[in-house]
C-alpha positions, 0 to 999 in steps of 0.5 A, a space after each residue: 500500500 505504501 508503494 501505491 501512495 508514493 507512486 500517486 505522490 510522484 504523479 502529483 509532484 510531476 504534474 505540479 512541476 509541469 504546471 509550475 513550469 508553464 512559460 508565460 511568454 509562450 502563452 502570450 505568443 500562442 495567444 497572438 498567433 491564434 488571434 492572428 489566425 482567427 483574424 485572417 480567417 475573418 478577413 478572408 470570409 469578409 473578402 469572399 462575401 464582398 466579391 462581385 460575381 457577375 450574374 447572368 440575370 443582372 445584365 439588362 442592356 439590349 445588345 444586338 445578340 439579345 434583341 427580340 426580332 419581331 416577325 413583321 
């Protein structure tokens, strides 16, 4: 039973060491990188949403090829 308790304490201390050793600069760097990633995705979606796509139904000008010829 004592070996099991010492093993659990070893795991807790290893986890505590990992939590304590978290780098603050790395967290800030990751936050900046993820923010830029999200911002670039939003800008890409915005650009795509405002892209002008010519519609075949939007042209209302009468050209010689599209004029209706009467049968008189």
